[in-house]
C-alpha positions in Angstrom: -16.1 -13.2 13.0 -16.8 -13.2 9.4 -16.3 -10.2 6.8 -17.6 -9.5 3.4 -14.8 -10.2 0.9 -13.2 -7.2 0.7 -13.3 -6.3 4.3 -11.1 -9.9 4.1 -8.0 -7.6 2.5 -8.0 -5.2 5.6 -7.7 -8.0 8.5 -5.0 -9.9 7.7 -1.5 -9.8 9.7 -0.1 -8.2 6.5 -1.7 -5.2 4.4 -3.4 -5.6 1.1 -0.9 -5.1 -1.7 -2.3 -1.7 -3.0 -2.4 -0.4 0.3 0.9 0.9 0.5 0.2 3.6 3.3 0.6 6.8 1.1 -0.6 8.2 -1.9 0.1 6.4 -5.5 3.0 8.4 -7.1 0.8 8.9 -10.0 -2.1 10.7 -8.0 0.6 12.8 -6.1 2.0 14.3 -9.2 -2.1 15.1 -10.2 -2.1 16.9 -6.7 1.3 18.7 -7.2 -0.4 20.0 -10.4 -3.4 21.6 -8.5 -5.5 19.1 -10.5 -7.5 17.5 -7.3 -9.8 20.7 -7.0 -13.4 21.3 -6.5 -15.5 18.8 -5.3 -13.5 15.5 -4.7 -14.9 12.1 -4.7 -12.1 9.2 -4.6 -13.9 6.0 -5.6 -13.1 3.1 -3.7 -10.9 4.5 -1.4 -9.4 1.9 0.4 -8.0 3.4 4.1 -8.0 7.0 2.4 -4.4 8.4 1.6 -5.3 9.6 -2.1 -8.5 11.5 -0.2 -6.6 13.0 2.5 -4.0 13.6 -0.3 -7.1 16.0 -2.0 -7.7 17.5 1.4 -4.4 18.9 1.7 -4.1 20.1 -2.0 -6.6 22.3 -2.5 -10.0 20.5 -2.4 -13.0 22.3 -1.5 -14.8 19.3 -0.4 -13.7 15.4 -0.4 -16.0 12.2 -0.2 -14.4 8.9 -0.1 -16.1 5.8 -0.4 -15.7 2.0 -0.2 -17.4 -1.0 -0.2 -15.3 -2.3 2.5 -16.3 -1.0 6.2 -12.8 -2.2 7.7 -11.0 0.2 5.3 -13.7 3.0 6.0 -12.9 2.8 9.7 -9.2 2.9 9.1 -9.7 6.0 6.7 -12.1 7.8 9.3 -9.1 6.7 12.0 -6.8 8.6 9.7 -8.6 11.7 8.8 -8.9 12.3 12.8 -5.3 11.9 13.5 -4.1 14.2 10.8 -6.9 16.8 11.7 -8.5 16.6 8.1 -12.1 16.8 7.1 -13.4 14.2 4.5 -16.7 12.8 4.4 -15.5 8.6 4.6 -19.1 6.6 3.7 -19.2 2.7 3.1 -20.9 2.6 -0.1 -21.0 0.5 -3.6 -19.4 2.4 -6.2 -21.9 1.0 -8.6 -24.6 3.1 -7.0 -22.8 6.5 -6.4 -26.1 8.0 -7.0 -27.5 7.2 -4.0 -24.7 9.6 -2.3 -27.1 12.5 -3.7 -24.1 14.6 -4.3 -22.1 16.0 -7.7 -18.4 16.3 -7.8 -16.0 18.4 -9.9 -13.4 15.7 -9.9 -13.1 12.0 -9.2 -10.1 9.9 -8.5 -10.1 5.8 -9.3 -7.0 4.2 -8.5 -7.3 0.5 -8.8 -11.1 0.0 -8.9 -12.2 0.1 -12.4 -10.2 -3.0 -13.5 -11.9 -5.1 -10.4 -15.5 -5.4 -12.1 -16.1 -7.9 -14.8 -17.9 -6.4 -18.2 -21.2 -6.0 -16.7 -20.1 -4.5 -13.7 -18.0 -2.0 -15.7 -20.5 -1.0 -17.0 -22.7 -0.1 -14.4 -20.0 1.9 -12.9 -19.3 4.1 -15.6 -22.9 4.8 -15.3 -22.8 5.4 -12.1 -19.6 8.0 -12.3 -21.5 9.9 -15.0 -24.2 10.4 -12.6 -22.6 12.2 -9.7 -19.8 13.8 -12.2 -20.7 17.3 -13.4 -20.7 18.2 -17.2 -17.3 18.8 -18.0 -15.3 17.4 -14.9 -12.8 15.2 -14.7 -12.2 11.5 -13.6 -8.5 10.7 -12.9 -8.4 6.6 -13.5 -5.3 4.3 -12.9 -6.1 0.4 -13.6 -3.8 -2.6 -14.0 -2.7 -2.8 -17.4 -2.8 -5.6 -20.0 1.2 -4.9 -20.3 1.9 -6.5 -17.0 3.7 -10.2 -17.8 1.9 -13.1 -16.4 -1.2 -13.4 -15.0 -1.1 -12.9 -11.1 -2.9 -10.0 -9.9 -5.9 -8.6 -11.1 -7.4 -9.0 -14.4 -5.8 -7.0 -17.0 -7.2 -3.8 -19.5 -6.1 -3.0 -22.5 -6.2 0.6 -23.6 -8.6 -0.6 -26.1 -11.2 -1.4 -23.1 -11.1 1.9 -21.4 -11.5 4.2 -24.5 -14.4 1.3 -25.4 -16.0 1.7 -21.7 -15.5 5.5 -21.9 -17.1 5.7 -25.5 -20.4 7.5 -24.6 -20.6 10.8 -22.9 -17.0 11.1 -22.3 -14.4 12.6 -23.7 -10.9 10.4 -23.2 -8.3 13.4 -23.2 -5.5 10.8 -22.4 -4.7 7.4 -21.4 -0.8 7.2 -20.6 1.4 3.8 -19.4 2.2 4.1 -15.6 3.0 2.2 -12.7 1.5 1.2 -9.5 3.3 1.0 -6.5 2.6 -2.2 -4.2 4.3 -3.7 -0.9 4.4 -6.7 -1.4 3.6 -10.0 -3.7 5.0 -12.3 -6.6 4.7 -9.8 -9.1 7.2 -7.4 -7.5 7.0 -3.6 -5.9 5.7 -2.0 -9.1 2.7 -3.0 -11.9 2.0 -1.7 -15.0 -1.2 0.4 -14.9 -2.9 2.9 -17.5 -3.1 6.5 -16.3 -6.7 8.1 -18.0 -7.9 11.5 -18.1 -11.8 11.4 -18.8 -13.9 14.3 -19.1 -17.6 14.3 -18.8 -19.0 15.6 -21.7 
């Protein structure tokens, strides 16, 4: 049996490096501060930990989308096991308008950095199509501060600012870290955490 490329990340004996079985600490802090509220979209939700976090942290409704059907099925199973109501959909984050919904808050934990330049621009336009005016996107991506060349594509602070320079307010970009569960770069990776508001 063959799987689309992103499905392969979830079908091995070991979990994907980013699939740590709990929310990233940076997003747990956002939830504790009461910032994952309103109608929440988790773009590139993987197996759903951040979507489920939002669901127990005051969100009115939560939708998680991912291109991997395997990841989405695992997310749905987690939601059922935890008794949480979250809508999980297989969807392309570059075409979020196809959801036919708008959101107050968007979460992106490790999706932005997977795109090449052309797809990055499509993704930012896609986010803008579903985030209401004044809404907030909390985005965390792999950082150019990470030594070496293993792992995902590095993103500079300048690239982040440029990507969100039209129709967005870059409220904050802060150095942070991803927790990861394995790999040659260790158990943490350097990241940028951005707060982006839709103009």
